[in-house]
N, C-alpha and C positions, 0 to 999 in steps of 0.2 A: 534952823529952817525946817519947814515941813517937807519931808522927802516925798517924791512922787515917782511912779514907774517911768514916766517919760523922762524925767530929769536923770534918773539912773542910767537910762540907755544913751542919752545924748551928751552927758558931761564928758569933757575932753581932758586928757592929762596935760600937765604943764611941765615944761622942761626944768629939771633941777629941783622939783618939788614933789612932796607927797601930800595930796589933798585929803582933808578930812571934813566930812559934813555930818553934823550932829542932828539927829532927828528930834524935832520939837514934840512930836506926838508920843514918842516912847523914850523916856529919859534913859541914857546909858547906851543907846544904839548909835553907832557911828558907821558911816559909809566911807570907805577909803579908795583912793585912786592913786596908784603909783606912777612914777615918771614913764614907765614902760607901757602903761595902760591897763595894768592888772587891777581888777576891782574886787573888793571883799568887804565883809562886815566884821565889826568888832563890838562885842557886847561887854560893858564894864559894870561891875556891881561890887558890893562889899559883902564878904562872907560873914554871916552872922556868928558863926562858931569861933572865928579867930579875929575878925575885924580887919582882915587883910583885903587889899584890892585884888579882885580877880578879873580875868579877861578870857572870853571865848571868841574864837574866830570862825567865820563861815565864808564859803566862796560864793561869789556872784558870777553868773546868773543862776547857778544851781539852787541857791537860796534866794528867792525873790523878796520884795519888800514886805508883803503880808506875812510870809513865813518867818522872816527875820524878826518882825515885831512880836510874833507869837512866841518865838524862842526866847526873846529878851524878857517877856513877861513871865515865862515859866522859870527862868533862872532867878529872877528877882523874887518870885513867889516862893520858890524852894528855899531861897536864902532866908526869907522872913519866917519860914517854918523851922529854921535852925539847921538846914542842910547846906553843904558846900558842894554843889554839883561839879564845879571845875576841879575841886580837890579830889572828889570821888573818882572823876575820870582820870586824873593824873595818877592817882593811886592804882586804879585798875590797869592803866597802861604800864606802870612800873611793875605790877604783878605779872602782867603778860610778858614783859621783857625778862623778868627774873625767871619765869617758868621756861622761857626759851633757853636761857643759860643753864638752867637746872634740869634739862632733859637728860634722861638716863644715858643716852648715847654719848653726850659730851662728858658726863661723869665717868663713863666706862673708858673713854679715850684717855682721860687724866689718870685713871686707875692703872691702865696698862703702861703708861709712861712712868708712873711712880714705881710700878713693879720692877722695871728694868734697873732701878737704882736702889731698891729696897726701902722705898718710902711709902709703900701702900698701907702700912699700919705702924703703930708706935711700938716701941720695945727695943731693948738692947740686943736681942738675938735675931731681929728681922734682917733677912738677907735678900739681895736681888734675886728675882726668879730667873730660872734658866730660859734660854731661847725656846727650848722644846716645850717647857711648861707654858710659857706665854703663847706660843703658837697653838697649843691644845686649847687653852682658855679662849683664845680668839676664835677658834673654830666653834666652840660651844656657844660663844656670844653671837656670832654671825648666824648660826643655824637655828638656835633654840630660844635665844633671849631678845636679840635685836628686833626681829619681826614682830614680836608681841609687845615689848615694852620700850623699844628704842626711842620713840618720839614722845613718850610720856614724861611729864615733870616728875621728878623723884618724889615730891611731896604728895602726889596724887595716888601713889601705889598703896594698896591695902593688903593686910595680912590674908584676908579671905580670897582675893582674886589671885594672889601669888600661890596660895595653897591649892586652889582649884586648878591652876595651870600646871603646877608641878605634878599634881595627881594625874592630869591628862598625859603629860610626858612619860610618867612612870608606867602608865598603862601600855605605852608602845614599847618601852624598854626600861627596866629598872635603872640601868646605868644613866640613861638620858635624864631621868628625873633627879638622880643624885648629883650628877655633874652640873646640871643647870642650877639647882638649888645652892650648891656649894659656891659656885661662881657669883650668883646673884647676891648671896649674903656678904661675900667679900667686897663686892662693888658698893653695896649699900653701907657697909661698915666704913668704907672709904668716904662715902658721902657724909657720914656722921663726923668723921675726922675733919672734914672741910667745913663743917658747920652748916651744911645744907639741910639736914634733918636731925632730929634729936633721938629718934628711936628707929630701930631696924624692923620694917614690916615683914621681912623674910624670916624673922625669928619665930620659933614655936610653930613651924610648919612640919607636918608629918611627912617623913621620907622613909621609903623602904630601907630597912637595915641591910648591910652587906653581910651575907651569910658566909660562914667559913667554907672555902672551896677546897675540895679534896681530890679533884679530878687529875689524873695523870694518864698518859698514853700507854696502852699495852704494847707488847712487842709486835703483834700483828698490825696494830694501828701505826706504829713507827714505820714498819716496812711498807705498808700501803701508802703512807704519806710520802715517804722518800721515793718510792717507785713512781708515784704520780708526778712529783716535782722533776724527776729525771726524764719523764716521757713528754717530749715536746708536743706531739700531736694531741695527747690526752689533756695536758694542762691548757692548751690553747682553747679547748672547749669551754673552759671556765675563766678565760682571760687572765692567765697568769704568765707574764713574760719571763724572759731569761733572768733579768736582774732580781725580780721578786722571787723566783724559784731558788736562786742561789742564796738570797738572804734567808729564806725559810730553812734551807738546808743548814746554813751556818748557825741559825738559832737552835736547831736540833743538837748540833755538836758543841756549841758554845752559848748556852742559854742565859745570857745576861738579859736585862730588861729590853723591851723593844726599842724604847727611845735611845738607849745606849748603843744598841747595835745599828740602828738605822742611820745614826750620824757618824758612823765610823769613817775615818779618813786614812788615806794611804800613808800619810806622814806619821801616823800613830803606830804603824807596824814596823817592828824590827825584823826584817826578813832573815838576817843572819841568826839571831837568837830565837826566832819564831815566837816572839812575844808581842802582845798588843797592849799598849799603855793608854788607858782611857782617861782623859783629863777630868779633874774633879768637878768642873762646871757642868759636865754632862752626866755625872753620876748622881743617883738619888741621895746618897749620903754626903755629897760634896767632897769626897776624898778620891784622889787619884787611885785607879785600880789597875794593877798589872795582871793581865790574863795570859797565861801560857797557852799556846796554840798546839793542839794535837796535830799530828801529821795529816789526819783526815780533814780537820778544820782548815789547815793551811792549803790543802789541795783545793778546797772550795774557793779560797781567796785567789789562788792562781787562775782558776777558771774565770772568776770575776774580773781579774786583770786583763784577760784576753778580750772580754766584752766591753768593759768600761774604758780601758786604756789609761790615759794620763789625767783623767778627771780627778778632782779633789777628793770626792767621796767614793767609797768602795761600792756601795749599793745605791748608785745614783739613778734618778729617773731618766729614762732615755729622752724625755721631752724637755725637762727643765734643767737637768744636770744637778739638781739639788737632791738631798736625801729622800728616799721613798717615805711618804707620809705614814704616820703611825696608824691612822684610820684605814688607809689603803692596805697596810700589812694585815691588820685585824680582819678586814673584809676578805682579803685573799685567802687567809687561813680558814675563815668560816666557809667560803665557797668550796675549798678543797675538802673540808670535813664533811660537808653536806654531799658533795659529789661521791665521796667514799662511803657514804651512808653510815657514819659513826652513830652508834646508838645514843650516845650522850654528847652534848655540845662540848666542843673543845676550843680553847683559845691559845694564842702563842705563849701566854704566861704559864700555861699548864706544862710547857716543856721544861721549865725550871723545876717543877715538882717531879717531873718524869726522871730527869737526870739525878736529882737528889735522892729519890727513892731507890734508884739502882745503886748509887754510890754507897749509901749507908747500909744497904741490906747485906747481912753476913752471907747470905746464900748467893749473892751476885758479885759485887765488887769489894765489899768489906772496907770501905774508906770511912774514917771517923767523921762524925757530924761537924766537928770544928773545921776540918779541911773542906768539906762540902760547902759550909757556910762561907768560907773565904773565897772559894771558887765562884760562888754566886754573888759575891760582893754584898753580902747581907750584913745588917747592922749587928753591933756587938751586944745589944740588949743590956747595956749597963754593966758589962763585964769589966771591972776596973783594971784587973791585971792585963787583959788583952789591950785595953785602950791606952794605958799609961806606962806599963812596965815591960811588956813583951815586945821587943823591937825586931824580932826575927821576921823576915819577909815571907817565909814559908813558900818561896817560889818553887823549889824543887818538889815539895810535897804537892803543891797545886798542879805542877806539870805532870807528875805521876798520875794524879787523879784524872786530869783532863785526857791523858793518853789512854788510861783504862776505859774511860767512857767512849772515846773515839773508836777504840777497837771493838767494844761491845756493840756499838751502833752498826759498824760495818758487818759484824757477825750476824746481827739481827736482820739487816737488809739483804744479806747473802744467804740466809737460811742455813748457817753452818754452826749455830750455837745450840747446845742442848745440855740442860742441867749443868750449866757452867759454874764452876767454883771460883772463889776469889783468887786472883793471881798476884 
């Protein structure tokens, strides 16, 4: 029948039926009326490229009769030219849906989940990442990568824009650029593993190299830092609370890595033997570390016990009850260094170098490098004898070294050491 505007407006639905009216003027155009009264257009044609029957639908009255006929002619005209408009639209919709699924944010979520079980990359030596590592990577993702690339399809990222962005981050802080680039490369490598992309656009991006750091604190700096942390009124000026102050003092006396100290639990402390056993999953080398506590370090723990009480973690946040965050610790140490007007920037990691320098110096404590390395829980660097044959725990040697360092720190902060010889 020849469809008219009046007919389209007045045609009534029929119970139990779906009515279809074919337009005589434009072959392939069908007007539909459902039992509920819903009206729409259906355009049918044959795709020239495949010979398949295609159908496009439009809603009435949004699309009127004249417009429906025009769309029908365009579809048939495009088909005669060898195009498959419906197929193109279907493909475009599929690409859109795929792009939504391949957003970097969703890939990153899958990456973090895989990292928890050691499935973030292939290889027989791949291990699950520690909670602290995942927490740090999550922080970098949320602060530096998600705002810029989170909603982007992975396939749309280019080497050039990644390089430009990493350069901009590096301009604010070299570590920001390095950390963001390292994490982005890992996430995109995981996307390759899942077959989302074939090449990593974060490869061959210029990143500032990490220079060898030689900074350690001088005796006056150790004393100034200790005195500040012990002065409630002074440290309140730079927003360092009791828990943070005690953690930093403990780091001076027992300088393991920040992530290892921040997660310390009371059930890891043997109060009778004055020994702290750090589980392997929280150590960089994945090996359990037994750290003898000097009397001075144990005194700091006793103070922490008075403040924290029966909470699980020794250096717990007064707000969350969870370990103090690594970034918060770094920022607190930085604020203290600036407040004390240190000439050269100092970080918590420099405390490890500070203790080692004093331990190994013949003019100070005269402890061998091997014992200093064990006290720091440093890697064996491929020493076959140490790793496979020497089963001695060196606990007494480490305890002696820790005690020497604890006494020296107290002498430094008390101003009673001068030209001290090894004891």
